[in-house]
C-alpha positions as CSV (number, residue, x, y, z in Angstrom):
1,M,130.6,182.8,205.3
2,S,126.9,182.6,205.3
3,A,124.7,185.6,204.9
4,G,124.4,187.8,208.0
5,E,127.2,186.0,209.8
6,P,130.2,188.0,211.1
7,V,133.3,187.4,209.0
8,A,135.3,186.2,211.9
9,K,135.5,186.2,215.7
10,G,138.2,187.8,217.8
11,K,140.9,185.8,219.5
12,G,138.7,185.5,222.6
13,E,135.8,183.7,220.9
14,G,137.3,180.4,219.8
15,V,135.6,177.2,220.8
16,A,136.5,173.6,220.5
17,M,135.2,172.1,217.2
18,S,133.6,168.7,217.4
19,D,132.7,168.9,213.7
20,M,135.4,169.7,211.1
21,T,132.9,169.9,208.2
22,F,133.9,172.7,205.9
23,G,131.1,175.2,205.8
24,A,131.1,176.1,202.1
25,S,130.6,179.7,201.2
26,K,130.4,181.6,197.9
27,A,133.8,181.5,196.2
28,L,135.8,184.8,196.3
29,T,133.6,186.7,198.7
30,M,135.7,188.5,201.2
31,G,135.7,190.0,204.7
32,I,138.1,192.2,206.6
33,E,139.2,192.3,210.3
34,L,141.3,195.1,211.7
35,E,142.9,195.3,215.2
36,L,143.1,198.9,216.4
37,Q,145.1,200.8,219.0
38,I,143.3,202.7,221.8
39,L,145.3,205.7,222.9
40,N,145.0,208.4,225.6
41,G,145.0,212.0,224.5
42,R,147.7,213.2,226.8
43,D,150.8,211.3,225.7
44,C,149.3,209.0,223.0
45,D,150.4,205.9,224.9
46,L,148.1,202.9,224.9
47,T,145.3,203.0,227.5
48,R,142.7,200.7,229.0
49,G,139.6,201.7,227.1
50,A,138.3,198.7,225.1
51,D,135.4,197.8,227.4
52,D,134.0,201.4,227.5
53,L,134.6,202.0,223.8
54,I,132.8,198.7,222.8
55,R,129.9,199.4,225.0
56,L,129.4,203.0,223.6
57,V,129.8,201.9,220.0
58,E,127.2,199.1,220.5
59,R,124.7,201.5,222.1
60,A,125.1,204.0,219.2
61,G,124.6,201.3,216.6
62,H,127.0,200.6,213.7
63,P,127.6,198.4,210.7
64,G,130.0,195.4,211.0
65,D,131.2,194.1,214.3
66,I,133.5,195.3,217.1
67,K,135.0,192.9,219.7
68,P,137.6,193.0,222.5
69,E,141.1,191.6,221.9
70,I,143.6,190.0,224.3
71,T,144.5,193.2,226.2
72,E,142.4,196.2,227.2
73,S,144.2,198.6,224.9
74,M,142.9,197.1,221.7
75,V,139.7,196.3,219.8
76,E,138.9,194.4,216.6
77,I,136.5,195.6,214.0
78,S,135.2,193.4,211.2
79,T,133.1,193.9,208.1
80,G,130.3,191.7,206.8
81,I,130.6,189.6,203.7
82,H,131.4,191.4,200.4
83,E,131.7,190.4,196.8
84,G,133.7,193.5,195.9
85,Y,136.1,196.2,196.9
86,E,133.9,199.2,196.9
87,T,131.2,197.9,199.3
88,A,133.9,196.6,201.6
89,L,135.6,200.1,201.6
90,D,132.3,201.8,202.3
91,E,131.5,199.6,205.3
92,L,135.0,200.0,206.7
93,Q,134.7,203.8,206.5
94,Q,131.3,203.6,208.3
95,I,132.7,201.4,211.1
96,R,135.7,203.7,211.4
97,D,133.5,206.8,211.8
98,A,131.4,205.1,214.4
99,V,134.4,204.1,216.4
100,I,136.0,207.5,216.1
101,A,132.7,209.2,217.3
102,A,132.6,207.0,220.3
103,A,136.3,207.5,221.1
104,K,135.8,211.3,221.1
105,R,133.1,211.0,223.7
106,L,135.5,209.1,225.9
107,N,138.4,211.4,225.3
108,L,140.3,208.5,223.5
109,L,142.2,208.3,220.3
110,V,142.2,205.4,217.9
111,A,144.9,204.5,215.5
112,G,146.1,201.9,213.0
113,G,149.6,200.6,212.8
114,G,151.1,197.1,213.5
115,A,152.6,198.0,216.9
116,H,152.6,200.9,219.3
117,P,156.1,202.5,219.1
118,F,156.8,203.1,222.8
119,M,154.4,201.0,224.9
120,H,155.7,198.5,227.4
121,W,154.2,195.1,227.5
122,S,154.3,194.9,231.3
123,D,151.8,197.8,231.5
124,R,149.1,195.9,229.6
125,Q,146.1,194.3,231.2
126,I,144.5,191.1,229.9
127,F,140.9,191.5,228.9
128,D,138.6,189.6,231.3
129,R,137.4,186.8,229.2
130,P,137.9,183.0,229.7
131,R,140.0,182.4,226.6
132,F,142.2,185.5,227.2
133,R,142.8,184.3,230.7
134,Q,143.6,180.9,229.4
135,L,146.1,182.3,226.9
136,S,147.7,184.4,229.6
137,T,148.2,181.3,231.8
138,L,149.6,179.3,229.0
139,Y,151.9,181.8,227.3
140,G,153.0,184.0,230.2
141,Y,154.5,187.3,229.2
142,L,154.0,186.5,225.6
143,A,150.2,187.1,226.0
144,K,150.8,190.7,227.0
145,Q,153.5,191.1,224.3
146,F,150.7,190.0,221.9
147,T,149.4,193.6,222.1
148,I,150.1,194.0,218.4
149,F,147.7,194.9,215.6
150,G,147.0,193.1,212.4
151,Q,144.7,192.9,209.5
152,H,143.1,189.6,208.5
153,V,141.5,189.0,205.2
154,H,139.0,186.1,204.6
155,I,138.3,184.7,201.2
156,G,135.3,182.5,200.6
157,C,135.8,178.9,199.3
158,P,133.2,176.5,198.0
159,D,134.7,173.4,199.6
160,G,137.6,172.3,201.9
161,D,139.8,171.0,199.0
162,T,139.7,174.5,197.4
163,A,140.6,176.0,200.8
164,M,143.6,173.8,201.2
165,Y,144.8,174.5,197.6
166,L,144.4,178.3,198.1
167,T,146.1,178.2,201.6
168,H,149.2,176.9,200.0
169,A,149.1,178.6,196.6
170,M,148.6,182.0,198.3
171,S,151.8,181.4,200.3
172,R,154.0,182.6,197.5
173,Y,152.6,186.1,197.9
174,I,153.2,186.4,201.7
175,P,156.2,188.7,201.2
176,H,154.0,191.0,199.1
177,F,151.4,191.2,201.9
178,I,154.0,191.8,204.6
179,A,156.0,194.4,202.7
180,L,152.9,196.4,201.5
181,A,151.3,196.5,204.9
182,A,154.4,197.0,207.1
183,S,153.7,199.6,209.8
184,S,155.6,198.5,212.9
185,P,159.1,199.9,212.6
186,Y,159.4,200.9,216.3
187,H,159.4,198.8,219.5
188,Q,159.7,200.2,223.0
189,G,161.0,203.5,221.8
190,T,163.6,202.2,219.4
191,D,163.7,201.9,215.6
192,T,164.1,198.2,215.1
193,A,165.4,198.5,211.6
194,F,162.5,196.2,210.6
195,D,159.6,197.5,208.6
196,S,157.4,195.0,210.3
197,S,158.6,194.1,213.8
198,R,155.1,192.8,214.7
199,L,155.6,189.5,213.1
200,N,158.6,188.7,215.3
201,A,156.1,188.7,218.2
202,V,153.8,186.3,216.4
203,Y,156.7,184.0,215.6
204,A,157.3,183.4,219.3
205,F,154.2,181.3,219.5
206,P,154.8,177.6,218.9
207,L,152.0,177.1,216.3
208,S,153.0,180.0,214.1
209,G,154.5,180.1,210.6
210,R,153.0,178.1,207.8
211,A,150.5,175.3,207.6
212,P,151.7,171.7,206.9
213,V,151.6,170.6,203.2
214,L,148.2,168.9,203.1
215,D,146.2,169.5,199.9
216,R,143.0,167.7,200.7
217,W,140.5,168.6,203.4
218,E,140.2,165.0,204.5
219,A,143.9,164.8,205.1
220,F,143.8,168.1,207.0
221,V,141.0,166.9,209.2
222,A,143.0,163.8,210.0
223,Y,146.0,166.0,211.0
224,F,143.8,168.2,213.1
225,E,142.3,165.3,215.0
226,K,145.8,163.9,215.7
227,M,146.9,167.3,217.1
228,R,143.7,167.5,219.2
229,A,144.1,163.9,220.5
230,A,147.6,164.9,221.6
231,K,146.1,167.9,223.4
232,V,148.3,170.3,221.4
233,V,145.2,172.2,220.2
234,E,141.6,172.5,221.0
235,S,140.3,174.5,218.0
236,M,141.5,176.0,214.8
237,K,142.1,179.3,216.6
238,D,145.1,177.6,218.3
239,F,147.0,177.7,215.0
240,Y,148.7,181.1,214.5
241,W,149.7,180.3,210.9
242,D,150.2,183.0,208.3
243,I,147.3,181.6,206.3
244,R,144.9,179.1,207.8
245,P,141.6,177.5,206.8
246,K,138.5,178.6,208.7
247,P,136.0,175.7,208.2
248,E,133.3,177.4,210.4
249,Y,133.2,180.3,208.0
250,G,134.0,178.5,204.7
251,T,137.1,180.7,204.2
252,I,140.8,180.9,204.2
253,E,142.2,183.6,206.5
254,V,145.4,185.6,205.5
255,R,146.9,186.9,208.7
256,V,150.3,188.5,208.0
257,F,149.3,192.1,207.4
258,D,150.2,194.8,209.9
259,T,147.1,197.0,210.5
260,P,147.4,199.7,207.9
261,L,147.2,203.4,208.9
262,T,144.0,203.9,206.9
263,V,140.9,201.9,206.1
264,E,141.4,202.9,202.4
265,K,144.7,200.9,202.4
266,A,143.1,198.0,204.3
267,A,140.4,197.7,201.6
268,A,143.0,197.9,198.8
269,L,145.1,195.2,200.3
270,A,142.0,192.9,200.7
271,A,141.1,193.6,197.0
272,Y,144.7,192.4,196.1
273,V,144.2,189.2,198.0
274,Q,140.8,188.7,196.3
275,A,142.3,189.2,192.8
276,L,145.1,186.8,193.5
277,A,142.6,184.2,194.8
278,R,140.6,184.5,191.6
279,Y,143.8,184.1,189.5
280,L,144.9,181.1,191.5
281,L,141.6,179.3,191.5
282,I,140.8,179.9,187.8
283,E,144.3,179.5,186.3
284,R,145.6,176.9,188.8
285,P,149.3,177.9,188.2
286,V,150.6,176.2,191.3
287,T,151.2,172.5,192.1
288,V,151.2,172.0,195.9
289,H,154.3,170.3,197.2
290,E,156.8,170.7,200.1
291,D,159.5,172.3,197.9
292,M,157.4,175.4,197.4
293,Y,158.3,176.3,200.9
294,L,162.1,176.0,200.5
295,T,162.6,179.8,200.5
296,Y,159.5,180.7,202.5
297,T,161.1,181.6,205.8
298,Y,163.9,183.6,204.1
299,N,161.4,185.5,201.9
300,R,159.3,186.2,204.9
301,F,162.2,187.6,206.9
302,Q,163.3,189.8,204.0
303,A,159.8,191.3,203.8
304,C,159.7,192.0,207.5
305,R,163.2,193.4,207.7
306,F,163.4,195.4,204.5
307,G,159.8,195.8,203.4
308,L,159.4,196.6,199.7
309,E,163.2,196.8,199.3
310,G,163.6,193.2,200.4
311,L,164.5,190.3,198.1
312,M,162.4,187.2,197.1
313,I,163.9,183.9,196.0
314,D,161.9,181.7,193.7
315,P,162.0,178.2,195.2
316,A,162.1,176.5,191.8
317,S,164.3,178.8,189.7
318,H,166.3,180.2,192.6
319,V,166.0,183.7,190.9
320,H,166.4,186.6,193.3
321,R,164.4,189.7,192.7
322,P,163.2,192.7,194.7
323,I,159.8,192.4,196.3
324,H,158.6,195.6,194.8
325,E,159.4,194.4,191.3
326,D,157.6,191.1,191.9
327,I,154.5,193.0,193.1
328,V,154.4,195.3,190.1
329,E,154.6,192.3,187.8
330,T,152.0,190.4,189.7
331,V,149.5,193.3,189.6
332,E,149.8,193.2,185.8
333,L,149.4,189.5,185.8
334,V,146.1,189.6,187.8
335,S,144.7,192.8,186.2
336,V,142.2,190.9,184.2
337,H,140.9,189.3,187.3
338,A,140.7,192.7,189.0
339,E,138.6,193.9,186.1
340,E,136.1,191.1,186.7
341,L,136.0,191.9,190.4
342,R,135.7,195.7,189.7
343,S,138.8,196.4,191.8
344,V,141.0,197.9,189.1
345,A,141.5,201.2,191.1
346,A,142.6,199.3,194.2
347,L,145.1,197.2,192.2
348,R,146.4,200.3,190.5
349,Q,147.1,201.7,193.9
350,I,148.9,198.6,195.0
351,G,151.1,198.8,191.9
352,E,151.9,202.5,192.7
353,W,152.8,201.8,196.3
354,A,155.1,199.0,195.2
355,A,156.7,201.0,192.3
356,G,157.3,204.0,194.7
357,R,158.5,201.6,197.4
358,A,156.2,203.4,199.8
359,N,154.6,201.6,202.8
360,D,153.4,202.9,206.1
361,A,156.7,202.1,207.9
362,A,158.3,204.6,205.6
363,W,155.6,207.2,206.3
364,M,156.1,206.7,210.1
365,R,159.9,207.1,209.9
366,D,159.5,210.2,207.8
367,H,157.1,211.8,210.3
368,F,159.3,210.8,213.2
369,R,162.4,212.5,211.6
370,R,160.4,215.7,211.3
371,S,159.3,215.9,215.0
372,D,161.7,213.6,216.8
373,S,158.8,212.6,219.0
374,L,157.1,209.2,219.0
375,A,154.1,210.7,220.9
376,D,153.7,213.2,218.1
377,L,154.0,210.4,215.6
378,M,151.1,208.6,217.2
379,W,149.0,211.8,217.3
380,Q,149.6,212.2,213.6
381,T,148.8,208.5,213.1
382,S,145.5,208.9,214.9
383,L,144.6,211.9,212.7
384,L,145.5,209.8,209.6
385,W,143.3,206.9,210.8
386,S,140.3,209.2,211.4
387,G,140.6,210.7,207.9
388,Q,141.8,214.1,209.1
389,L,145.1,213.9,207.3
């Protein structure tokens, strides 16, 4: 991530890469992307408003970036490059306020959350851009079902080898990220019994899951070139991995978070990733090998299904433990790194959420029980996103 460059581009901006040189960036800088829901004010269903909303926000001026996503009921906002939690939070709040102000002028609502609880995929419209049309042609109905909403966190790496190490070393904490951010318990009007149903939609894509075990950038480039020669991929954006390197920005990108219900939570989650990255890069506690993924799929499912109440299995010791306990212990483990990064308050909040077994899916279920209305739930969710709750 070089100075002044947007952290990342939306799914519609990918281009084929003829040069896989890793664009080194300052280690441990971070950037945040959030995909947001656009709602109408009548029944709080998704609505086609992305084009008008983006145009109005751009005219008014704003920090960060705002882009379309694959369907017209969603937008992506992204921060610039940050060395610390507090400045990232401040920019997210400014972007949020700009988006909310524009949405009010258009009689629209904006909300976080990983999936809209009662939308129907067949009602969605593909945003008119070449890559989105290409994805729709390739993936059929999956493209419209990809109207789901996630948070992506970028962490700066000084070189490609560091990025590959961090891509794999960070994978142990994927259940933490999923469980903490889970905010998609409902699908087409039904409680799915999952805390994060969103990732089931991602898993339908053929190049999802986790990256192959390659711990050197040179080996990864050779793998990528083979995949491109076979015409499986054209660019890095064709990989929908949970964590992927982003050579054009000099980062790794963690992609498993549901979009949180507030920007404050989004910033805290990013700070947790940053603190973990510092711990992993300085202390190097992980040796990258295939066996580290023995329990990956199981742990990932547990986090999606049960959230913070799920179980993790250590692939080496085979010890089972609740995800919330593992998070609390990890927060303590990386606390010294949080101090160096000036994100102690954010890490304290992460530990409290884990200890209280409180994620956004639980908040959503609690509010639905009170009103028995998914439309009212989305109204409350939009108020929470805007900072009014």
